C-alpha positions as CSV (number, residue, x, y, z in Angstrom):
1,M,-176.6,104.8,134.7
2,T,-177.5,108.2,136.2
3,D,-181.1,108.9,137.3
4,Y,-182.5,112.3,136.3
5,K,-185.1,114.8,137.6
6,H,-187.6,115.7,135.0
7,V,-188.7,119.3,135.8
8,R,-191.9,120.2,134.0
9,I,-192.5,124.0,134.0
10,A,-195.8,125.4,132.7
11,L,-195.6,129.1,131.8
12,T,-198.5,131.6,131.5
13,P,-198.4,133.3,129.2
14,C,-195.9,131.1,127.3
15,S,-193.7,132.3,124.5
16,E,-190.6,131.1,122.7
17,T,-188.7,134.0,124.3
18,A,-189.8,132.9,127.8
19,T,-188.9,129.2,127.3
20,D,-185.5,130.1,125.7
21,L,-184.7,132.5,128.6
22,L,-185.7,129.9,131.1
23,A,-183.6,127.2,129.4
24,A,-180.5,129.6,129.6
25,F,-181.0,130.2,133.3
26,L,-181.5,126.5,133.9
27,A,-178.3,125.6,132.0
28,D,-176.4,127.9,134.3
29,I,-177.4,125.8,137.3
30,G,-176.6,122.5,135.8
31,Y,-179.6,121.4,133.6
32,D,-178.4,119.7,130.4
33,S,-181.5,118.9,128.3
34,F,-184.5,121.0,127.4
35,V,-187.7,120.3,125.5
36,P,-189.8,123.4,124.9
37,D,-193.4,123.4,123.7
38,D,-196.3,125.8,123.5
39,Q,-197.2,125.5,127.1
40,G,-193.8,125.6,128.8
41,L,-190.6,123.6,129.1
42,S,-189.4,120.2,130.2
43,A,-185.9,120.2,131.7
44,Y,-183.6,117.5,132.9
45,I,-180.8,117.4,135.5
46,P,-179.0,114.6,137.2
47,T,-180.7,113.8,140.5
48,D,-177.6,114.5,142.6
49,R,-177.4,118.0,141.1
50,F,-181.1,119.0,141.6
51,D,-181.5,122.0,143.9
52,A,-185.1,123.2,144.6
53,D,-183.9,126.4,146.1
54,A,-181.8,127.3,143.0
55,L,-184.9,126.6,140.9
56,D,-187.0,129.0,143.1
57,D,-184.3,131.7,142.8
58,I,-184.6,131.6,139.0
59,F,-188.3,132.5,139.2
60,A,-187.7,135.1,142.0
61,G,-185.5,137.1,139.6
62,F,-187.1,136.1,136.2
63,P,-187.1,139.2,134.0
64,M,-190.5,138.5,132.3
65,D,-194.0,138.8,133.8
66,V,-195.1,135.1,133.7
67,R,-196.8,132.7,136.1
68,H,-195.3,129.2,136.5
69,E,-196.4,125.8,137.7
70,T,-193.6,123.3,138.4
71,K,-193.8,119.5,138.7
72,V,-190.8,117.3,139.5
73,E,-190.5,113.6,138.9
74,T,-187.6,111.1,138.7
75,V,-186.6,109.5,135.4
76,E,-184.6,106.3,135.8
77,G,-181.5,106.4,133.6
78,Q,-182.3,103.1,131.8
79,D,-185.7,104.6,130.8
80,W,-184.5,107.7,129.1
81,N,-183.8,106.4,125.6
82,E,-187.4,105.1,125.4
83,V,-188.9,108.4,126.7
84,W,-186.8,110.5,124.2
85,E,-187.6,108.2,121.2
86,K,-191.3,108.2,121.8
87,N,-191.8,111.9,122.5
88,Y,-189.1,114.2,121.4
89,F,-186.6,113.2,118.7
90,Q,-187.6,113.2,115.0
91,P,-185.3,113.1,112.0
92,I,-184.0,116.6,110.9
93,V,-182.2,117.8,107.8
94,I,-179.6,120.6,108.3
95,G,-178.6,122.8,105.4
96,D,-180.0,120.3,102.8
97,E,-176.8,118.3,103.2
98,C,-177.0,116.6,106.6
99,V,-179.7,114.4,108.1
100,V,-179.7,113.5,111.8
101,H,-181.8,110.6,113.0
102,S,-181.9,108.0,115.7
103,S,-181.2,104.3,115.2
104,F,-184.9,103.4,115.6
105,H,-186.0,105.7,112.7
106,T,-187.0,103.9,109.5
107,D,-188.3,106.8,107.3
108,I,-185.1,108.7,106.9
109,P,-184.5,111.5,104.3
110,K,-181.5,111.1,102.0
111,A,-178.6,113.5,102.5
112,R,-174.9,113.6,101.8
113,Y,-174.0,113.3,105.5
114,D,-176.0,110.8,107.5
115,I,-175.6,111.0,111.3
116,V,-177.1,108.6,113.8
117,I,-177.8,110.0,117.3
118,D,-179.4,108.2,120.3
119,P,-179.1,111.1,122.7
120,R,-180.1,109.8,126.1
121,M,-179.5,112.8,128.3
122,A,-176.8,114.5,126.2
123,F,-177.6,117.8,124.5
124,G,-177.3,118.0,120.8
125,T,-179.6,116.5,118.2
126,G,-179.7,119.4,115.7
127,H,-183.2,120.4,116.7
128,H,-182.1,123.3,118.9
129,A,-181.2,126.5,117.1
130,T,-177.7,126.6,118.6
131,T,-176.8,123.1,117.4
132,S,-178.3,123.6,113.9
133,M,-176.4,126.9,113.4
134,M,-173.1,125.3,114.4
135,M,-173.8,122.5,111.9
136,E,-174.6,125.0,109.2
137,Y,-171.2,126.7,109.9
138,L,-169.4,123.3,109.7
139,L,-171.2,122.6,106.4
140,S,-170.0,125.9,105.0
141,L,-166.3,125.7,106.1
142,P,-163.6,123.6,104.5
143,M,-162.8,120.7,106.9
144,E,-160.5,118.5,104.7
145,G,-157.3,117.8,106.7
146,K,-158.2,120.1,109.6
147,S,-157.8,119.3,113.2
148,V,-160.8,120.0,115.4
149,I,-161.6,120.5,119.1
150,D,-165.3,120.3,120.2
151,M,-165.6,121.8,123.7
152,G,-168.7,120.5,125.5
153,T,-169.3,117.9,122.9
154,G,-172.5,116.5,124.3
155,T,-173.8,113.8,121.9
156,G,-170.6,114.3,119.8
157,I,-172.7,115.5,116.8
158,L,-170.5,118.4,115.8
159,A,-167.3,116.4,116.0
160,I,-168.9,113.6,114.0
161,L,-170.0,116.0,111.2
162,A,-166.5,117.5,111.1
163,S,-165.0,114.0,110.7
164,M,-167.5,113.2,107.9
165,K,-166.4,116.4,106.1
166,G,-162.8,115.3,106.1
167,A,-161.2,116.5,109.3
168,S,-158.0,114.7,110.1
169,R,-158.4,114.6,113.9
170,C,-161.3,115.6,116.2
171,V,-161.2,115.7,120.0
172,G,-164.5,116.2,122.0
173,I,-164.3,117.3,125.6
174,E,-167.3,116.7,127.8
175,I,-167.6,117.4,131.6
176,D,-170.5,114.9,132.2
177,P,-169.2,111.3,132.3
178,D,-172.6,109.9,131.1
179,A,-172.7,112.3,128.2
180,A,-169.1,111.5,127.3
181,D,-170.0,107.7,127.2
182,N,-173.0,108.6,125.1
183,A,-170.8,110.5,122.7
184,R,-168.4,107.5,122.5
185,D,-171.3,105.3,121.6
186,H,-172.2,107.7,118.7
187,L,-168.6,107.5,117.4
188,D,-169.1,103.7,117.1
189,M,-172.5,104.1,115.5
190,N,-171.2,106.5,112.9
191,N,-167.8,104.7,112.3
192,T,-165.9,107.8,113.1
193,E,-162.5,106.4,114.0
194,N,-160.6,109.7,114.1
195,V,-162.6,111.2,116.9
196,S,-161.9,110.8,120.5
197,V,-163.7,112.0,123.6
198,V,-162.0,113.3,126.8
199,T,-164.0,113.6,130.0
200,G,-163.2,116.9,131.6
201,D,-163.5,120.7,131.4
202,A,-161.4,123.5,129.9
203,S,-158.5,122.5,132.0
204,A,-158.1,119.4,129.7
205,L,-157.2,121.7,126.7
206,G,-153.7,122.2,128.0
207,A,-152.8,118.6,127.2
208,L,-154.0,118.8,123.6
209,E,-152.3,120.0,120.4
210,A,-153.7,123.3,119.2
211,A,-156.4,122.8,116.5
212,D,-157.3,124.4,113.2
213,V,-161.0,124.6,114.2
214,F,-162.3,125.1,117.8
215,M,-166.0,124.7,118.6
216,A,-168.0,125.4,121.8
217,N,-171.8,125.3,122.0
218,I,-172.1,125.8,125.8
219,N,-173.5,129.1,127.3
220,R,-172.4,132.7,127.7
221,N,-171.0,132.5,131.2
222,I,-168.8,129.5,130.6
223,I,-167.6,130.9,127.3
224,L,-166.6,134.2,128.9
225,A,-164.8,132.4,131.8
226,D,-162.9,130.1,129.5
227,I,-162.2,132.1,126.3
228,C,-158.5,132.5,127.2
229,D,-158.1,128.7,127.2
230,Y,-160.2,128.4,124.0
231,A,-157.9,130.9,122.2
232,A,-154.8,129.1,123.4
233,A,-156.1,125.9,122.0
234,L,-156.6,127.4,118.5
235,R,-153.8,127.8,115.9
236,P,-153.1,131.2,114.4
237,G,-155.3,131.6,111.4
238,G,-157.8,129.1,112.8
239,D,-161.6,129.3,113.0
240,M,-163.5,129.4,116.2
241,L,-167.3,128.7,116.3
242,L,-169.2,129.6,119.4
243,S,-172.9,129.3,120.3
244,G,-175.2,128.8,123.3
245,F,-176.0,132.5,123.9
246,Y,-178.3,135.2,122.7
247,A,-177.8,137.9,120.0
248,E,-177.6,140.6,122.7
249,D,-174.6,138.8,124.1
250,I,-172.5,139.2,121.0
251,P,-170.8,142.5,122.0
252,M,-169.5,141.2,125.3
253,I,-168.2,137.9,123.8
254,E,-166.5,139.7,120.9
255,T,-164.9,142.1,123.3
256,A,-163.6,139.3,125.5
257,A,-162.4,137.3,122.4
258,C,-160.5,140.3,121.0
259,D,-158.3,140.4,124.1
260,F,-156.9,137.0,123.1
261,G,-156.3,137.7,119.4
262,L,-159.7,136.6,118.1
263,T,-161.5,138.8,115.5
264,P,-165.1,138.5,114.5
265,A,-165.8,137.1,111.0
266,D,-169.5,136.4,110.9
267,Y,-172.5,135.5,113.0
268,K,-175.9,133.8,112.6
269,T,-179.1,134.2,114.6
270,K,-182.2,132.0,114.9
271,D,-185.0,132.6,117.4
272,N,-182.7,135.1,119.1
273,W,-180.1,132.5,119.7
274,C,-176.7,133.3,118.1
275,A,-173.7,131.4,116.6
276,L,-170.5,133.4,116.3
277,H,-167.6,132.8,113.9
278,L,-164.2,134.2,115.0
279,R,-160.7,133.9,113.5
280,K,-157.4,133.9,115.3
281,K,-154.8,136.4,114.1
């Protein structure tokens, strides 16, 4: 199992805007899990991807006037579940219809859709604004009989919810092999037999049948780079759900999407994060 670097960054002054912005910059250089608090941010990256110079470059160009103190330590892969369970992951209810909890939780709220997630290092428990907004969209859209692609599936949480809502077929694509294995574990935990996980990036979309619903909760730069492939993987009349970016990024993403036959239908914002609903002509 992959070892990770735990990068603890204390910010002064600390604000939600500062930690969200820092998380976005860290995601761009390969970090895949983030835990903000009122004093800063804990971020995680596979040890073989850690680059101290790239981390320094973020602060050299950081657009807010904040001081930072950074501490780096190694987290052995086999220890991550215990660390997460003890410190970070608590049950959460999304849209009064869906509860997300870990297998170790005992005091679980009742909800129509019950999802078990033991996240290890994969992003996506419903706690982050981007994941919760994507889940809210899924809860509001008809899924019965729909085919779904979940790009950057992480824990597999979005594909699992789509399956629970009646989707006929779901394919999750995940670039990180450990995260892909984690997602497959969650498929077993949640008895979702009609969901499969492919290890790869947007190039894997060409081998798949176009879907009725396409989801990507990644980040702005990847979405802009791959929107052509996303659009090609969505059937005419289909719904595209995108998140992982800020409200101020909406115009550039909508402009790029329109070039490939995608028209804006709606958007949500939470803590300045945004989720965008598009439809294909």
